[in-house]
C-alpha positions in Angstrom: -53.8 -37.9 -77.4 -55.0 -40.4 -74.8 -51.8 -42.4 -75.2 -49.7 -39.2 -74.8 -51.6 -38.3 -71.6 -51.3 -41.7 -70.1 -47.5 -41.7 -70.8 -47.2 -38.4 -69.0 -49.2 -39.5 -66.0 -47.2 -42.7 -65.7 -44.0 -40.7 -65.8 -45.4 -38.4 -63.1 -46.1 -41.3 -60.8 -42.5 -42.5 -61.0 -41.3 -38.9 -60.3 -43.4 -38.8 -57.2 -42.0 -42.1 -56.0 -38.5 -40.9 -56.7 -39.2 -37.8 -54.7 -40.6 -39.8 -51.8 -37.5 -42.0 -51.6 -35.1 -39.0 -51.8 -37.0 -36.9 -49.2 -37.4 -39.9 -46.8 -33.6 -40.6 -46.9 -32.7 -36.9 -46.7 -34.8 -36.3 -43.6 -33.5 -39.4 -41.9 -29.9 -38.3 -42.1 -30.5 -34.8 -40.8 -28.9 -34.5 -37.4 -31.1 -34.4 -34.3 -33.7 -36.6 -32.7 -37.3 -35.5 -33.6 -38.7 -37.4 -30.7 -36.5 -35.5 -28.2 -37.3 -32.3 -29.9 -41.1 -33.1 -29.6 -41.0 -34.3 -26.0 -38.2 -32.1 -24.6 -34.7 -32.9 -23.3 -36.1 -33.9 -19.9 -38.7 -36.5 -21.1 -38.4 -39.9 -19.5 -36.9 -42.7 -21.5 -40.1 -44.8 -21.5 -42.0 -41.9 -23.2 -39.2 -41.5 -25.8 -39.2 -45.2 -26.4 -43.0 -45.3 -26.8 -43.1 -42.4 -29.3 -40.2 -44.0 -31.3 -42.2 -47.2 -31.6 -45.3 -45.2 -32.5 -43.4 -43.5 -35.3 -41.7 -46.8 -36.4 -38.3 -45.1 -35.8 -37.0 -48.2 -34.1 -37.5 -50.3 -37.3 -34.9 -50.8 -40.0 -34.7 -48.0 -42.6 -36.4 -50.0 -45.4 -39.3 -50.9 -43.1 -39.6 -47.3 -42.0 -40.1 -46.3 -45.6 -42.7 -49.1 -46.2 -44.7 -47.9 -43.1 -44.4 -44.3 -44.2 -45.3 -44.7 -47.9 -48.2 -47.0 -47.1 -49.6 -44.3 -44.8 -49.0 -41.6 -47.4 -51.0 -43.7 -50.0 -53.9 -43.6 -47.5 -53.5 -39.9 -46.9 -52.1 -40.5 -43.5 -48.9 -38.5 -42.9 -48.8 -39.2 -39.2 -49.1 -36.6 -36.4 -47.3 -33.3 -36.4 -44.8 -32.9 -33.6 -45.4 -29.1 -33.5 -49.2 -28.7 -33.8 -50.0 -32.1 -32.1 -52.6 -32.7 -34.8 -52.7 -35.1 -37.8 -50.6 -33.6 -40.6 -53.4 -34.3 -43.1 -55.6 -32.0 -41.0 -53.0 -29.3 -41.1 -52.6 -29.6 -44.8 -56.3 -29.3 -45.4 -56.4 -26.2 -43.2 -53.3 -24.4 -44.6 -53.1 -25.4 -48.3 -56.2 -23.5 -49.6 -54.7 -20.2 -48.3 -51.5 -20.7 -50.4 -53.4 -22.0 -53.4 -55.7 -19.0 -53.3 -52.9 -16.4 -53.5 -50.9 -18.6 -55.9 -53.9 -18.9 -58.3 -54.5 -15.1 -58.3 -50.7 -14.5 -58.8 -50.8 -17.0 -61.7 -53.6 -15.2 -63.4 -51.8 -11.8 -62.9 -48.5 -12.9 -64.4 -50.0 -15.0 -67.3 -52.4 -12.3 -68.5 -50.0 -9.5 -67.8 -47.0 -11.2 -69.5 -49.1 -11.9 -72.6 -50.4 -8.3 -72.9 -47.0 -6.8 -72.2 -45.1 -9.2 -74.3 -47.4 -8.7 -77.3 -47.2 -4.9 -76.9 -43.4 -4.9 -76.5 -43.0 -7.0 -79.7 -45.5 -4.9 -81.6 -43.7 -1.6 -80.6 -40.1 -3.0 -80.5 -37.2 -0.6 -80.5 -39.5 2.3 -79.3 -39.6 4.1 -76.0 -42.4 1.7 -74.8 -40.2 -1.3 -75.5 -37.3 0.4 -73.6 -39.6 1.2 -70.7 -40.7 -2.5 -70.5 -37.2 -3.7 -70.6 -36.2 -1.4 -67.8 -39.2 -2.5 -65.7 -38.2 -6.1 -66.5 -34.7 -5.7 -65.1 -36.1 -4.2 -61.9 -39.0 -6.7 -61.6 -36.8 -9.8 -62.1 -34.0 -8.6 -59.8 -36.0 -7.5 -56.8 -36.9 -10.3 -54.3 -40.6 -11.0 -53.8 -40.4 -10.4 -50.0 -38.7 -7.0 -50.6 -41.4 -6.0 -53.0 -44.0 -7.2 -50.5 -42.6 -4.9 -47.8 -42.6 -2.0 -50.2 -46.2 -2.6 -51.4 -47.2 -3.0 -47.7 -45.7 0.3 -46.8 -47.2 2.2 -49.8 -50.7 0.7 -50.0 -51.2 -0.3 -46.4 -49.6 2.4 -44.3 -49.0 5.5 -46.4 -52.0 5.5 -48.7 -54.2 3.1 -46.6 -56.2 1.7 -49.5 -55.5 -2.0 -49.1 -55.4 -4.3 -46.0 -51.9 -5.6 -45.0 -52.4 -8.7 -42.9 -54.6 -11.8 -42.6 -57.1 -13.2 -45.1 -60.2 -11.2 -44.1 -61.2 -8.4 -41.7 -62.2 -9.4 -38.2 -65.7 -8.1 -38.4 -66.7 -10.8 -40.9 -67.6 -14.3 -39.8 -67.2 -16.8 -42.7 -68.0 -20.5 -42.4 -65.2 -22.7 -43.6 -66.5 -24.8 -46.5 -63.7 -25.0 -49.1 -60.9 -23.2 -47.3 -60.8 -20.6 -50.2 -61.9 -17.5 -48.4 -63.3 -15.6 -51.4 -65.3 -18.7 -52.5 -66.5 -19.4 -49.0 -67.8 -15.8 -48.7 -69.6 -16.2 -52.0 -71.1 -19.5 -50.9 -72.2 -17.8 -47.7 -74.0 -15.1 -49.7 -71.9 -12.2 -48.5 -70.5 -10.1 -51.4 -69.1 -7.5 -49.1 -67.1 -10.2 -47.3 -65.9 -11.6 -50.6 -64.8 -8.2 -51.7 -62.9 -7.7 -48.4 -61.2 -11.1 -48.8 -60.2 -10.3 -52.4 -58.6 -7.0 -51.3 -56.5 -9.0 -48.8 -55.3 -11.1 -51.7 -54.1 -8.3 -53.9 -50.8 -7.3 -52.4 -49.5 -10.8 -51.6 -50.5 -12.0 -55.1 -48.9 -9.0 -56.9 -45.7 -9.5 -54.8 -45.4 -13.1 -56.0 -46.4 -12.3 -59.6 -44.2 -9.4 -60.6 -41.0 -11.2 -61.2 -42.6 -14.0 -63.2 -44.7 -11.4 -65.2 -41.7 -9.5 -66.6 -39.7 -12.6 -67.2 -42.4 -14.2 -69.3 -43.1 -11.0 -71.0 -39.5 -10.7 -72.2 -39.5 -14.3 -73.3 -42.7 -13.8 -75.3 -41.3 -10.6 -76.9 -38.1 -12.4 -77.9 -40.0 -15.4 -79.3 -42.3 -13.2 -81.4 -39.4 -11.2 -82.8 -37.5 -14.4 -83.7 -40.6 -15.7 -85.5 -40.8 -12.4 -87.4 -37.8 -13.6 -89.4 -39.7 -16.6 -90.8 -40.8 -16.5 -94.4 -44.5 -16.7 -93.7 -44.4 -13.4 -91.8 -42.9 -11.7 -94.8 -45.4 -13.2 -97.1 -48.3 -12.1 -94.9 -46.9 -8.6 -94.8 -46.6 -8.7 -98.6 -50.3 -9.5 -98.8 -51.0 -6.3 -97.0 -52.3 -7.7 -93.8 -52.0 -5.4 -90.8 -48.9 -6.1 -88.6 -51.0 -6.2 -85.4 -53.3 -8.7 -86.9 -50.4 -10.9 -88.0 -48.9 -10.9 -84.6 -52.2 -11.8 -82.9 -53.4 -14.3 -85.4 -50.3 -16.1 -86.7 -47.3 -15.2 -84.6 -48.7 -15.6 -81.0 -49.4 -19.3 -81.1 -46.0 -20.6 -82.2 -44.3 -18.0 -80.1 -46.2 -19.0 -77.0 -45.1 -22.6 -77.0 -41.6 -22.1 -75.4 -43.1 -19.6 -72.9 -45.8 -21.9 -71.6 -43.2 -24.3 -70.2 -41.5 -21.5 -68.2 -45.0 -20.3 -67.1 -45.8 -23.7 -65.7 -42.6 -24.0 -63.7 -43.0 -20.5 -62.4 -46.5 -21.2 -61.3 -45.6 -24.4 -59.5 -42.7 -22.6 -57.8 -45.0 -19.9 -56.4 -46.0 -22.2 -53.6 -42.5 -22.8 -52.6 -41.5 -19.2 -52.9 -44.5 -17.9 -50.9 -43.2 -18.5 -47.4 -41.5 -15.2 -47.0 -44.5 -13.3 -48.4 -46.7 -15.3 -46.1 -44.5 -14.3 -43.2 -44.6 -10.6 -44.1 -48.4 -10.6 -44.4 -49.2 -13.0 -41.6 -50.8 -15.3 -44.2 -51.7 -18.8 -42.8 -50.4 -20.8 -45.7 -48.8 -24.2 -46.3 -45.4 -22.6 -47.2 -45.0 -20.9 -43.8 -46.3 -24.1 -42.1 -43.6 -26.1 -44.0 -40.9 -23.7 -43.0 -41.9 -23.9 -39.3 -41.9 -27.7 -39.6 -38.3 -27.7 -41.0 -37.1 -25.4 -38.2 -38.6 -27.8 -35.6 -37.5 -31.0 -37.4 -41.1 -32.1 -37.7 -40.4 -35.0 -40.0 -44.0 -35.9 -40.8 -45.0 -32.4 -41.7 -41.8 -31.7 -43.7 -42.3 -34.9 -45.8 -45.9 -34.1 -46.4 -45.2 -30.6 -47.6 -42.4 -31.6 -49.9 -44.5 -34.5 -51.3 -47.3 -32.0 -51.9 -45.0 -29.6 -53.7 -43.7 -32.5 -55.9 -47.3 -33.5 -56.7 -48.1 -29.9 -57.7 -45.0 -29.8 -60.0 -46.0 -33.0 -61.6 -49.6 -31.9 -62.2 -48.6 -28.6 -63.6 -46.0 -30.2 -65.9 -48.7 -32.6 -67.2 -51.1 -29.7 -67.9 -48.3 -27.7 -69.6 -47.4 -30.8 -71.8 -51.0 -31.1 -72.8 -51.3 -27.4 -73.7 -48.0 -27.5 -75.6 -49.1 -30.6 -77.5 -52.3 -28.9 -78.5 -50.5 -25.8 -79.7 -47.8 -27.8 -81.5 -48.9 -31.3 -82.6 -45.3 -32.1 -83.6 -44.3 -32.5 -80.0 -47.1 -35.0 -79.6 -46.0 -36.9 -82.7 -42.3 -37.0 -81.7 -43.1 -38.7 -78.4 -44.6 -41.8 -80.1 
């Protein structure tokens, strides 16, 4: 298992390096001068020259990459041209907000897809199965930001039972410790503030989770039904075991293996897909920060956000591979 894990980590390192080279070259060929955009069109030539030297933009392309990747390895992404602060400081400030909503969305769609998928397979070809399939079509097809607006109108303005913007109400003062608002409230000893922060998470997290939830539920349902055609299922039915017990005990594990890979990719993509939801709810997350950086051609911030997303994908894929290897040792043996 250790050899398998080291192999996956080594492969992930090469993926990160490949992403860094691709993003560096892509950003450098985008039209426009980031220095002029930062200083303005009327900036004097000496100021433009000084900033270009500071950002190593006057060096050959290969040396620019060396300067940049060496700084990234130290956690130094340079200074943001839009916020006028170190990019690492911006990432520390904005990343926990996106991670918090993505983690809750991940819990919602993982637990929900397992429950719904098992129930749909157990009661296949019934009205319940048909209802789940109809909901799946709607949930998969509707964009997350459209669902966010609908939930905002229903729960925030018509029914007024959930907050619709920000991370916490203005009457709470929470010291920033980890950046995760609910956790910081708990560390500060305020359960009321933690509950308020959690209520602010619900609508954004549900908006992100619904599409993934129904997609994985359909995949799990189909996988369980396919495994019902195996001989061991017929034998267990012949022994008189209850169908629900067979599904939970013997069918779920092999049926979950192909679904876990899709779940991992969907969870990693939540961060990249969150910028529209963050815009709708005024959520100060890293996705909205990265989009603003792209619009302003803030090269340092853009490269940091994309490298961060690549790192998240690599970590999630490694975790998914470990879970899949645990569920199915054949995949671990075949990689030797």
